PDB file of N, CA, C and O in Angstrom:
ATOM      1  N   MET A   1      23.029   1.789 -18.816  1.00  0.00           N
ATOM      2  CA  MET A   1      22.474   1.255 -17.526  1.00  0.00           C
ATOM      3  C   MET A   1      21.904   2.297 -16.694  1.00  0.00           C
ATOM      4  O   MET A   1      22.286   3.465 -16.609  1.00  0.00           O
ATOM      5  N   THR A   2      20.765   1.627 -15.979  1.00  0.00           N
ATOM      6  CA  THR A   2      20.017   2.630 -15.409  1.00  0.00           C
ATOM      7  C   THR A   2      20.500   2.893 -14.000  1.00  0.00           C
ATOM      8  O   THR A   2      20.739   2.049 -13.136  1.00  0.00           O
ATOM      9  N   ARG A   3      20.620   4.463 -13.898  1.00  0.00           N
ATOM     10  CA  ARG A   3      21.100   5.026 -12.588  1.00  0.00           C
ATOM     11  C   ARG A   3      20.074   4.611 -11.356  1.00  0.00           C
ATOM     12  O   ARG A   3      18.901   4.296 -11.551  1.00  0.00           O
ATOM     13  N   ILE A   4      20.704   4.663 -10.063  1.00  0.00           N
ATOM     14  CA  ILE A   4      19.914   4.274  -9.041  1.00  0.00           C
ATOM     15  C   ILE A   4      20.179   5.446  -8.169  1.00  0.00           C
ATOM     16  O   ILE A   4      21.322   5.776  -7.853  1.00  0.00           O
ATOM     17  N   ALA A   5      18.966   6.154  -7.733  1.00  0.00           N
ATOM     18  CA  ALA A   5      18.882   7.141  -6.811  1.00  0.00           C
ATOM     19  C   ALA A   5      18.483   6.702  -5.268  1.00  0.00           C
ATOM     20  O   ALA A   5      17.845   5.659  -5.129  1.00  0.00           O
ATOM     21  N   ARG A   6      18.794   7.363  -4.279  1.00  0.00           N
ATOM     22  CA  ARG A   6      18.386   7.286  -2.925  1.00  0.00           C
ATOM     23  C   ARG A   6      17.770   8.605  -2.148  1.00  0.00           C
ATOM     24  O   ARG A   6      18.391   9.667  -2.116  1.00  0.00           O
ATOM     25  N   VAL A   7      16.536   8.432  -1.552  1.00  0.00           N
ATOM     26  CA  VAL A   7      15.979   9.656  -0.859  1.00  0.00           C
ATOM     27  C   VAL A   7      16.613   9.575   0.418  1.00  0.00           C
ATOM     28  O   VAL A   7      16.808   8.439   0.851  1.00  0.00           O
ATOM     29  N   GLU A   8      17.033  10.710   1.224  1.00  0.00           N
ATOM     30  CA  GLU A   8      17.430  10.607   2.545  1.00  0.00           C
ATOM     31  C   GLU A   8      17.131  11.983   3.151  1.00  0.00           C
ATOM     32  O   GLU A   8      17.328  13.013   2.506  1.00  0.00           O
ATOM     33  N   PRO A   9      16.676  11.983   4.337  1.00  0.00           N
ATOM     34  CA  PRO A   9      16.450  13.408   5.198  1.00  0.00           C
ATOM     35  C   PRO A   9      17.531  13.977   5.256  1.00  0.00           C
ATOM     36  O   PRO A   9      18.538  13.298   5.055  1.00  0.00           O
ATOM     37  N   ILE A  10      17.631  15.106   5.488  1.00  0.00           N
ATOM     38  CA  ILE A  10      18.707  15.948   5.841  1.00  0.00           C
ATOM     39  C   ILE A  10      18.380  16.434   7.360  1.00  0.00           C
ATOM     40  O   ILE A  10      17.478  17.247   7.560  1.00  0.00           O
ATOM     41  N   SER A  11      19.088  15.943   8.321  1.00  0.00           N
ATOM     42  CA  SER A  11      18.559  15.983   9.581  1.00  0.00           C
ATOM     43  C   SER A  11      19.860  16.267  10.453  1.00  0.00           C
ATOM     44  O   SER A  11      21.030  15.990  10.185  1.00  0.00           O
ATOM     45  N   LYS A  12      19.183  17.070  11.872  1.00  0.00           N
ATOM     46  CA  LYS A  12      20.224  17.218  12.856  1.00  0.00           C
ATOM     47  C   LYS A  12      19.630  16.645  14.014  1.00  0.00           C
ATOM     48  O   LYS A  12      18.413  16.473  14.083  1.00  0.00           O
ATOM     49  N   ASP A  13      20.591  16.272  15.131  1.00  0.00           N
ATOM     50  CA  ASP A  13      20.402  15.267  15.964  1.00  0.00           C
ATOM     51  C   ASP A  13      20.178  16.522  17.278  1.00  0.00           C
ATOM     52  O   ASP A  13      21.192  17.199  17.443  1.00  0.00           O
ATOM     53  N   ARG A  14      19.402  16.758  17.877  1.00  0.00           N
ATOM     54  CA  ARG A  14      19.398  17.871  18.839  1.00  0.00           C
ATOM     55  C   ARG A  14      19.475  17.251  20.163  1.00  0.00           C
ATOM     56  O   ARG A  14      19.113  17.868  21.165  1.00  0.00           O
ATOM     57  N   GLY A  15      19.930  16.061  20.207  1.00  0.00           N
ATOM     58  CA  GLY A  15      19.860  15.406  21.808  1.00  0.00           C
ATOM     59  C   GLY A  15      18.300  14.622  21.927  1.00  0.00           C
ATOM     60  O   GLY A  15      18.134  13.433  21.656  1.00  0.00           O
ATOM     61  N   ASP A  16      17.324  15.458  22.343  1.00  0.00           N
ATOM     62  CA  ASP A  16      16.109  14.862  22.603  1.00  0.00           C
ATOM     63  C   ASP A  16      15.097  14.792  21.281  1.00  0.00           C
ATOM     64  O   ASP A  16      13.951  14.357  21.394  1.00  0.00           O
ATOM     65  N   ALA A  17      15.599  15.230  20.109  1.00  0.00           N
ATOM     66  CA  ALA A  17      14.875  15.405  19.146  1.00  0.00           C
ATOM     67  C   ALA A  17      15.799  15.221  17.570  1.00  0.00           C
ATOM     68  O   ALA A  17      16.947  15.661  17.512  1.00  0.00           O
ATOM     69  N   ILE A  18      15.326  14.719  16.677  1.00  0.00           N
ATOM     70  CA  ILE A  18      15.920  14.696  15.470  1.00  0.00           C
ATOM     71  C   ILE A  18      14.946  15.805  14.669  1.00  0.00           C
ATOM     72  O   ILE A  18      13.725  15.678  14.585  1.00  0.00           O
ATOM     73  N   ILE A  19      15.737  16.947  14.078  1.00  0.00           N
ATOM     74  CA  ILE A  19      15.075  17.895  13.491  1.00  0.00           C
ATOM     75  C   ILE A  19      15.401  17.352  11.777  1.00  0.00           C
ATOM     76  O   ILE A  19      16.542  17.090  11.397  1.00  0.00           O
ATOM     77  N   VAL A  20      14.215  17.256  10.911  1.00  0.00           N
ATOM     78  CA  VAL A  20      14.555  17.279   9.437  1.00  0.00           C
ATOM     79  C   VAL A  20      14.239  18.684   8.904  1.00  0.00           C
ATOM     80  O   VAL A  20      13.260  19.393   9.138  1.00  0.00           O
ATOM     81  N   SER A  21      15.350  18.918   8.102  1.00  0.00           N
ATOM     82  CA  SER A  21      15.223  20.281   7.596  1.00  0.00           C
ATOM     83  C   SER A  21      14.878  20.033   6.314  1.00  0.00           C
ATOM     84  O   SER A  21      14.337  20.964   5.718  1.00  0.00           O
ATOM     85  N   GLY A  22      15.050  19.017   5.733  1.00  0.00           N
ATOM     86  CA  GLY A  22      14.747  18.781   4.105  1.00  0.00           C
ATOM     87  C   GLY A  22      15.096  17.363   3.681  1.00  0.00           C
ATOM     88  O   GLY A  22      15.319  16.459   4.487  1.00  0.00           O
ATOM     89  N   TRP A  23      15.129  17.231   2.356  1.00  0.00           N
ATOM     90  CA  TRP A  23      15.432  16.062   1.586  1.00  0.00           C
ATOM     91  C   TRP A  23      16.531  15.976   0.595  1.00  0.00           C
ATOM     92  O   TRP A  23      16.666  16.966  -0.124  1.00  0.00           O
ATOM     93  N   ARG A  24      17.276  15.064   0.433  1.00  0.00           N
ATOM     94  CA  ARG A  24      18.138  15.145  -0.810  1.00  0.00           C
ATOM     95  C   ARG A  24      18.149  13.787  -1.385  1.00  0.00           C
ATOM     96  O   ARG A  24      17.892  12.716  -0.836  1.00  0.00           O
ATOM     97  N   VAL A  25      18.564  14.093  -2.839  1.00  0.00           N
ATOM     98  CA  VAL A  25      18.625  12.883  -3.736  1.00  0.00           C
ATOM     99  C   VAL A  25      19.817  12.426  -4.085  1.00  0.00           C
ATOM    100  O   VAL A  25      20.585  13.076  -4.796  1.00  0.00           O
ATOM    101  N   ILE A  26      20.077  11.268  -3.618  1.00  0.00           N
ATOM    102  CA  ILE A  26      21.708  11.017  -3.933  1.00  0.00           C
ATOM    103  C   ILE A  26      21.693   9.713  -5.125  1.00  0.00           C
ATOM    104  O   ILE A  26      20.942   8.740  -5.193  1.00  0.00           O
ATOM    105  N   ASP A  27      22.677  10.071  -5.888  1.00  0.00           N
ATOM    106  CA  ASP A  27      22.953   9.108  -6.817  1.00  0.00           C
ATOM    107  C   ASP A  27      23.825   7.978  -6.437  1.00  0.00           C
ATOM    108  O   ASP A  27      25.042   8.122  -6.324  1.00  0.00           O
ATOM    109  N   VAL A  28      23.174   6.775  -6.223  1.00  0.00           N
ATOM    110  CA  VAL A  28      24.170   5.563  -5.586  1.00  0.00           C
ATOM    111  C   VAL A  28      24.393   4.523  -6.602  1.00  0.00           C
ATOM    112  O   VAL A  28      24.467   3.337  -6.280  1.00  0.00           O
ATOM    113  N   THR A  29      24.526   5.013  -8.086  1.00  0.00           N
ATOM    114  CA  THR A  29      24.780   4.166  -9.183  1.00  0.00           C
ATOM    115  C   THR A  29      26.089   3.255  -8.810  1.00  0.00           C
ATOM    116  O   THR A  29      26.229   2.054  -9.041  1.00  0.00           O
ATOM    117  N   GLN A  30      27.084   4.216  -8.121  1.00  0.00           N
ATOM    118  CA  GLN A  30      28.362   3.395  -7.786  1.00  0.00           C
ATOM    119  C   GLN A  30      28.288   3.565  -6.263  1.00  0.00           C
ATOM    120  O   GLN A  30      28.621   4.640  -5.766  1.00  0.00           O
ATOM    121  N   PRO A  31      27.829   2.464  -5.443  1.00  0.00           N
ATOM    122  CA  PRO A  31      27.815   2.703  -4.065  1.00  0.00           C
ATOM    123  C   PRO A  31      28.815   3.174  -3.352  1.00  0.00           C
ATOM    124  O   PRO A  31      28.563   3.842  -2.349  1.00  0.00           O
ATOM    125  N   ASP A  32      30.202   2.901  -3.759  1.00  0.00           N
ATOM    126  CA  ASP A  32      31.375   3.424  -3.365  1.00  0.00           C
ATOM    127  C   ASP A  32      31.653   4.836  -3.560  1.00  0.00           C
ATOM    128  O   ASP A  32      32.578   5.381  -2.958  1.00  0.00           O
ATOM    129  N   ALA A  33      30.954   5.410  -4.311  1.00  0.00           N
ATOM    130  CA  ALA A  33      31.144   6.826  -4.688  1.00  0.00           C
ATOM    131  C   ALA A  33      29.731   7.565  -4.869  1.00  0.00           C
ATOM    132  O   ALA A  33      29.406   7.971  -5.985  1.00  0.00           O
ATOM    133  N   PRO A  34      28.936   7.725  -3.806  1.00  0.00           N
ATOM    134  CA  PRO A  34      27.731   8.485  -3.849  1.00  0.00           C
ATOM    135  C   PRO A  34      27.614   9.994  -4.285  1.00  0.00           C
ATOM    136  O   PRO A  34      28.460  10.704  -3.743  1.00  0.00           O
ATOM    137  N   VAL A  35      26.850  10.571  -5.048  1.00  0.00           N
ATOM    138  CA  VAL A  35      26.819  11.990  -5.357  1.00  0.00           C
ATOM    139  C   VAL A  35      25.313  12.441  -5.097  1.00  0.00           C
ATOM    140  O   VAL A  35      24.294  11.900  -5.528  1.00  0.00           O
ATOM    141  N   GLU A  36      25.407  13.379  -4.421  1.00  0.00           N
ATOM    142  CA  GLU A  36      24.253  14.345  -4.220  1.00  0.00           C
ATOM    143  C   GLU A  36      23.864  14.902  -5.504  1.00  0.00           C
ATOM    144  O   GLU A  36      24.750  15.347  -6.234  1.00  0.00           O
ATOM    145  N   ILE A  37      22.668  14.931  -5.865  1.00  0.00           N
ATOM    146  CA  ILE A  37      22.245  15.599  -6.894  1.00  0.00           C
ATOM    147  C   ILE A  37      21.070  16.603  -6.747  1.00  0.00           C
ATOM    148  O   ILE A  37      20.836  17.446  -7.613  1.00  0.00           O
ATOM    149  N   SER A  38      20.470  16.496  -5.807  1.00  0.00           N
ATOM    150  CA  SER A  38      19.580  17.612  -5.319  1.00  0.00           C
ATOM    151  C   SER A  38      19.216  17.603  -4.091  1.00  0.00           C
ATOM    152  O   SER A  38      19.432  16.632  -3.367  1.00  0.00           O
ATOM    153  N   ARG A  39      18.592  18.723  -3.672  1.00  0.00           N
ATOM    154  CA  ARG A  39      17.902  18.943  -2.262  1.00  0.00           C
ATOM    155  C   ARG A  39      16.554  19.489  -2.556  1.00  0.00           C
ATOM    156  O   ARG A  39      16.270  20.196  -3.523  1.00  0.00           O
ATOM    157  N   HIS A  40      15.626  19.020  -1.469  1.00  0.00           N
ATOM    158  CA  HIS A  40      14.216  19.489  -1.713  1.00  0.00           C
ATOM    159  C   HIS A  40      13.781  19.829  -0.082  1.00  0.00           C
ATOM    160  O   HIS A  40      14.415  19.416   0.889  1.00  0.00           O
ATOM    161  N   ASP A  41      12.580  20.657  -0.024  1.00  0.00           N
ATOM    162  CA  ASP A  41      11.884  21.159   1.197  1.00  0.00           C
ATOM    163  C   ASP A  41      11.204  19.891   1.766  1.00  0.00           C
ATOM    164  O   ASP A  41      11.354  19.468   2.913  1.00  0.00           O
ATOM    165  N   HIS A  42      10.450  19.358   0.816  1.00  0.00           N
ATOM    166  CA  HIS A  42       9.580  18.116   0.971  1.00  0.00           C
ATOM    167  C   HIS A  42       9.716  16.739   0.516  1.00  0.00           C
ATOM    168  O   HIS A  42       9.967  16.614  -0.683  1.00  0.00           O
ATOM    169  N   GLU A  43       9.599  15.618   1.253  1.00  0.00           N
ATOM    170  CA  GLU A  43       9.881  14.337   0.746  1.00  0.00           C
ATOM    171  C   GLU A  43       9.095  14.026  -0.794  1.00  0.00           C
ATOM    172  O   GLU A  43       9.698  13.434  -1.689  1.00  0.00           O
ATOM    173  N   PRO A  44       8.008  14.400  -0.918  1.00  0.00           N
ATOM    174  CA  PRO A  44       7.305  13.936  -2.389  1.00  0.00           C
ATOM    175  C   PRO A  44       8.230  14.692  -3.464  1.00  0.00           C
ATOM    176  O   PRO A  44       8.489  14.034  -4.471  1.00  0.00           O
ATOM    177  N   GLN A  45       8.707  15.855  -3.389  1.00  0.00           N
ATOM    178  CA  GLN A  45       9.412  16.546  -4.265  1.00  0.00           C
ATOM    179  C   GLN A  45      10.568  15.922  -4.651  1.00  0.00           C
ATOM    180  O   GLN A  45      10.951  15.864  -5.820  1.00  0.00           O
ATOM    181  N   ALA A  46      11.337  15.289  -3.376  1.00  0.00           N
ATOM    182  CA  ALA A  46      12.604  14.488  -3.580  1.00  0.00           C
ATOM    183  C   ALA A  46      12.469  13.205  -4.247  1.00  0.00           C
ATOM    184  O   ALA A  46      13.347  12.730  -4.968  1.00  0.00           O
ATOM    185  N   ILE A  47      11.227  12.588  -3.963  1.00  0.00           N
ATOM    186  CA  ILE A  47      10.919  11.325  -4.638  1.00  0.00           C
ATOM    187  C   ILE A  47      10.601  11.448  -6.273  1.00  0.00           C
ATOM    188  O   ILE A  47      10.875  10.587  -7.108  1.00  0.00           O
ATOM    189  N   GLU A  48      10.079  12.486  -6.475  1.00  0.00           N
ATOM    190  CA  GLU A  48       9.702  12.683  -7.958  1.00  0.00           C
ATOM    191  C   GLU A  48      10.744  13.213  -8.508  1.00  0.00           C
ATOM    192  O   GLU A  48      10.690  13.101  -9.733  1.00  0.00           O
ATOM    193  N   ALA A  49      11.796  13.814  -8.086  1.00  0.00           N
ATOM    194  CA  ALA A  49      13.171  13.992  -8.560  1.00  0.00           C
ATOM    195  C   ALA A  49      14.000  12.810  -8.708  1.00  0.00           C
ATOM    196  O   ALA A  49      14.698  12.669  -9.712  1.00  0.00           O
ATOM    197  N   ALA A  50      13.972  11.959  -7.782  1.00  0.00           N
ATOM    198  CA  ALA A  50      14.707  10.848  -7.796  1.00  0.00           C
ATOM    199  C   ALA A  50      14.153   9.917  -8.723  1.00  0.00           C
ATOM    200  O   ALA A  50      14.963   9.082  -9.125  1.00  0.00           O
ATOM    201  N   ARG A  51      12.698   9.810  -9.288  1.00  0.00           N
ATOM    202  CA  ARG A  51      11.877   9.156 -10.205  1.00  0.00           C
ATOM    203  C   ARG A  51      12.538   9.499 -11.599  1.00  0.00           C
ATOM    204  O   ARG A  51      12.831   8.641 -12.431  1.00  0.00           O
ATOM    205  N   ARG A  52      12.755  10.974 -11.766  1.00  0.00           N
ATOM    206  CA  ARG A  52      12.934  11.600 -12.922  1.00  0.00           C
ATOM    207  C   ARG A  52      14.500  11.171 -13.294  1.00  0.00           C
ATOM    208  O   ARG A  52      14.789  10.734 -14.408  1.00  0.00           O
ATOM    209  N   PHE A  53      15.320  11.320 -12.396  1.00  0.00           N
ATOM    210  CA  PHE A  53      16.630  10.939 -12.325  1.00  0.00           C
ATOM    211  C   PHE A  53      16.957   9.593 -13.209  1.00  0.00           C
ATOM    212  O   PHE A  53      17.660   9.426 -14.206  1.00  0.00           O
ATOM    213  N   GLU A  54      16.080   8.627 -12.354  1.00  0.00           N
ATOM    214  CA  GLU A  54      16.238   7.123 -12.678  1.00  0.00           C
ATOM    215  C   GLU A  54      15.882   6.937 -14.304  1.00  0.00           C
ATOM    216  O   GLU A  54      16.505   6.292 -15.148  1.00  0.00           O
ATOM    217  N   ALA A  55      14.779   7.653 -14.431  1.00  0.00           N
ATOM    218  CA  ALA A  55      13.879   7.223 -15.789  1.00  0.00           C
ATOM    219  C   ALA A  55      14.702   7.811 -16.830  1.00  0.00           C
ATOM    220  O   ALA A  55      14.593   7.280 -17.935  1.00  0.00           O
ATOM    221  N   GLU A  56      15.602   8.911 -16.711  1.00  0.00           N
ATOM    222  CA  GLU A  56      16.332   9.152 -17.622  1.00  0.00           C
ATOM    223  C   GLU A  56      17.268   8.208 -18.744  1.00  0.00           C
ATOM    224  O   GLU A  56      17.552   8.372 -19.930  1.00  0.00           O
ATOM    225  N   THR A  57      17.591   7.133 -17.725  1.00  0.00           N
ATOM    226  CA  THR A  57      18.472   6.251 -18.419  1.00  0.00           C
ATOM    227  C   THR A  57      17.573   4.830 -18.469  1.00  0.00           C
ATOM    228  O   THR A  57      18.088   3.932 -19.134  1.00  0.00           O
ATOM    229  N   SER A  58      16.516   4.590 -17.947  1.00  0.00           N
ATOM    230  CA  SER A  58      15.712   3.396 -17.660  1.00  0.00           C
ATOM    231  C   SER A  58      15.297   2.604 -19.154  1.00  0.00           C
ATOM    232  O   SER A  58      15.038   1.405 -19.251  1.00  0.00           O
ATOM    233  N   SER A  59      15.307   3.549 -20.216  1.00  0.00           N
ATOM    234  CA  SER A  59      14.875   2.938 -21.737  1.00  0.00           C
ATOM    235  C   SER A  59      16.207   2.498 -22.307  1.00  0.00           C
ATOM    236  O   SER A  59      16.142   1.878 -23.369  1.00  0.00           O
ATOM    237  N   GLU A  60      17.252   2.684 -21.850  1.00  0.00           N
ATOM    238  CA  GLU A  60      18.455   2.361 -22.762  1.00  0.00           C
ATOM    239  C   GLU A  60      18.492   0.630 -22.633  1.00  0.00           C
ATOM    240  O   GLU A  60      18.076  -0.025 -21.677  1.00  0.00           O
ATOM    241  N   PRO A  61      19.044   0.169 -23.747  1.00  0.00           N
ATOM    242  CA  PRO A  61      19.328  -1.094 -23.887  1.00  0.00           C
ATOM    243  C   PRO A  61      20.222  -1.814 -22.729  1.00  0.00           C
ATOM    244  O   PRO A  61      21.369  -1.442 -22.482  1.00  0.00           O
ATOM    245  N   GLY A  62      19.554  -2.923 -22.022  1.00  0.00           N
ATOM    246  CA  GLY A  62      20.423  -3.524 -21.027  1.00  0.00           C
ATOM    247  C   GLY A  62      20.091  -2.951 -19.732  1.00  0.00           C
ATOM    248  O   GLY A  62      20.533  -3.557 -18.756  1.00  0.00           O
ATOM    249  N   SER A  63      19.389  -1.889 -19.528  1.00  0.00           N
ATOM    250  CA  SER A  63      18.546  -1.258 -18.242  1.00  0.00           C
ATOM    251  C   SER A  63      17.693  -2.008 -17.712  1.00  0.00           C
ATOM    252  O   SER A  63      16.894  -2.648 -18.396  1.00  0.00           O
ATOM    253  N   ALA A  64      17.724  -2.058 -16.300  1.00  0.00           N
ATOM    254  CA  ALA A  64      16.641  -2.781 -15.461  1.00  0.00           C
ATOM    255  C   ALA A  64      15.394  -2.002 -15.575  1.00  0.00           C
ATOM    256  O   ALA A  64      15.537  -0.834 -15.936  1.00  0.00           O
ATOM    257  N   PRO A  65      14.151  -2.438 -15.328  1.00  0.00           N
ATOM    258  CA  PRO A  65      12.966  -1.578 -15.390  1.00  0.00           C
ATOM    259  C   PRO A  65      13.200  -0.856 -14.214  1.00  0.00           C
ATOM    260  O   PRO A  65      13.887  -1.286 -13.288  1.00  0.00           O
ATOM    261  N   ASP A  66      12.415   0.677 -14.238  1.00  0.00           N
ATOM    262  CA  ASP A  66      12.376   1.546 -13.111  1.00  0.00           C
ATOM    263  C   ASP A  66      11.404   1.409 -12.230  1.00  0.00           C
ATOM    264  O   ASP A  66      11.024   2.395 -11.598  1.00  0.00           O
ATOM    265  N   ASP A  67      10.964   0.443 -12.081  1.00  0.00           N
ATOM    266  CA  ASP A  67       9.765   0.300 -11.140  1.00  0.00           C
ATOM    267  C   ASP A  67       9.841  -0.495  -9.660  1.00  0.00           C
ATOM    268  O   ASP A  67       8.918  -0.625  -8.856  1.00  0.00           O
ATOM    269  N   THR A  68      11.190  -0.976  -9.550  1.00  0.00           N
ATOM    270  CA  THR A  68      11.174  -1.456  -8.227  1.00  0.00           C
ATOM    271  C   THR A  68      12.088  -0.674  -7.030  1.00  0.00           C
ATOM    272  O   THR A  68      12.493  -1.224  -6.006  1.00  0.00           O
ATOM    273  N   GLN A  69      12.232   0.220  -7.268  1.00  0.00           N
ATOM    274  CA  GLN A  69      13.055   1.204  -6.283  1.00  0.00           C
ATOM    275  C   GLN A  69      12.156   1.487  -4.865  1.00  0.00           C
ATOM    276  O   GLN A  69      10.971   1.813  -4.805  1.00  0.00           O
ATOM    277  N   ASP A  70      12.776   1.336  -4.133  1.00  0.00           N
ATOM    278  CA  ASP A  70      12.300   1.765  -2.620  1.00  0.00           C
ATOM    279  C   ASP A  70      12.940   3.033  -1.951  1.00  0.00           C
ATOM    280  O   ASP A  70      14.029   2.959  -1.381  1.00  0.00           O
ATOM    281  N   TYR A  71      12.319   4.044  -2.030  1.00  0.00           N
ATOM    282  CA  TYR A  71      12.849   5.385  -1.564  1.00  0.00           C
ATOM    283  C   TYR A  71      12.751   5.550  -0.075  1.00  0.00           C
ATOM    284  O   TYR A  71      12.946   6.660   0.419  1.00  0.00           O
ATOM    285  N   ASP A  72      12.478   4.570   0.622  1.00  0.00           N
ATOM    286  CA  ASP A  72      12.392   4.820   2.091  1.00  0.00           C
ATOM    287  C   ASP A  72      13.754   4.672   2.652  1.00  0.00           C
ATOM    288  O   ASP A  72      14.270   3.556   2.600  1.00  0.00           O
ATOM    289  N   ALA A  73      14.370   5.615   3.157  1.00  0.00           N
ATOM    290  CA  ALA A  73      15.955   5.849   3.509  1.00  0.00           C
ATOM    291  C   ALA A  73      15.932   4.909   4.792  1.00  0.00           C
ATOM    292  O   ALA A  73      16.897   4.167   4.971  1.00  0.00           O
ATOM    293  N   SER A  74      14.905   4.907   5.668  1.00  0.00           N
ATOM    294  CA  SER A  74      14.929   3.863   6.646  1.00  0.00           C
ATOM    295  C   SER A  74      15.233   2.460   6.649  1.00  0.00           C
ATOM    296  O   SER A  74      15.691   1.826   7.600  1.00  0.00           O
ATOM    297  N   GLN A  75      14.870   1.924   5.237  1.00  0.00           N
ATOM    298  CA  GLN A  75      15.074   0.477   5.220  1.00  0.00           C
ATOM    299  C   GLN A  75      16.392   0.425   3.955  1.00  0.00           C
ATOM    300  O   GLN A  75      16.207   0.215   2.756  1.00  0.00           O
ATOM    301  N   PRO A  76      17.464   0.632   4.505  1.00  0.00           N
ATOM    302  CA  PRO A  76      18.671   0.550   3.455  1.00  0.00           C
ATOM    303  C   PRO A  76      18.618  -0.784   2.482  1.00  0.00           C
ATOM    304  O   PRO A  76      18.868  -0.766   1.277  1.00  0.00           O
ATOM    305  N   ASN A  77      18.319  -1.708   3.096  1.00  0.00           N
ATOM    306  CA  ASN A  77      18.429  -2.943   2.327  1.00  0.00           C
ATOM    307  C   ASN A  77      17.339  -3.195   1.213  1.00  0.00           C
ATOM    308  O   ASN A  77      17.424  -4.296   0.669  1.00  0.00           O
ATOM    309  N   LEU A  78      16.577  -2.566   0.888  1.00  0.00           N
ATOM    310  CA  LEU A  78      15.341  -2.554  -0.131  1.00  0.00           C
ATOM    311  C   LEU A  78      15.715  -1.910  -1.089  1.00  0.00           C
ATOM    312  O   LEU A  78      16.691  -1.161  -1.124  1.00  0.00           O
ATOM    313  N   GLY A  79      14.796  -2.207  -2.142  1.00  0.00           N
ATOM    314  CA  GLY A  79      15.023  -1.580  -3.693  1.00  0.00           C
ATOM    315  C   GLY A  79      15.640  -2.310  -4.584  1.00  0.00           C
ATOM    316  O   GLY A  79      15.707  -3.535  -4.481  1.00  0.00           O
ATOM    317  N   LYS A  80      16.256  -1.518  -5.740  1.00  0.00           N
ATOM    318  CA  LYS A  80      16.821  -2.296  -6.844  1.00  0.00           C
ATOM    319  C   LYS A  80      18.070  -3.027  -6.286  1.00  0.00           C
ATOM    320  O   LYS A  80      18.865  -2.625  -5.437  1.00  0.00           O
ATOM    321  N   GLY A  81      18.048  -4.286  -7.018  1.00  0.00           N
ATOM    322  CA  GLY A  81      19.340  -4.956  -6.727  1.00  0.00           C
ATOM    323  C   GLY A  81      19.319  -5.629  -5.428  1.00  0.00           C
ATOM    324  O   GLY A  81      20.113  -6.548  -5.226  1.00  0.00           O
ATOM    325  N   ASN A  82      18.340  -5.195  -4.368  1.00  0.00           N
ATOM    326  CA  ASN A  82      18.182  -6.027  -3.155  1.00  0.00           C
ATOM    327  C   ASN A  82      16.939  -6.892  -3.092  1.00  0.00           C
ATOM    328  O   ASN A  82      16.622  -7.354  -1.995  1.00  0.00           O
ATOM    329  N   ASP A  83      16.372  -7.096  -3.918  1.00  0.00           N
ATOM    330  CA  ASP A  83      15.085  -8.131  -3.910  1.00  0.00           C
ATOM    331  C   ASP A  83      14.993  -9.180  -3.362  1.00  0.00           C
ATOM    332  O   ASP A  83      13.956  -9.836  -3.454  1.00  0.00           O
TER     333      ASP A  83
END
């Protein structure tokens, strides 16, 4: 089964501003038990890490193709399984 990753900002709400201090990759293959798998300083690094994480199992028999994931954390209803 192909694993599913999500990229999220690491942020702090400072009242008048939201400060993004980095990005994390979350394994959401089991939606009820998300697991953080890595942290990154920049969003492109996190996206690449998420793609690598998903690609590790995308070639197994019965796995969905690994080209439909949406990594935009601001739109939680998009991506694999929500087409």
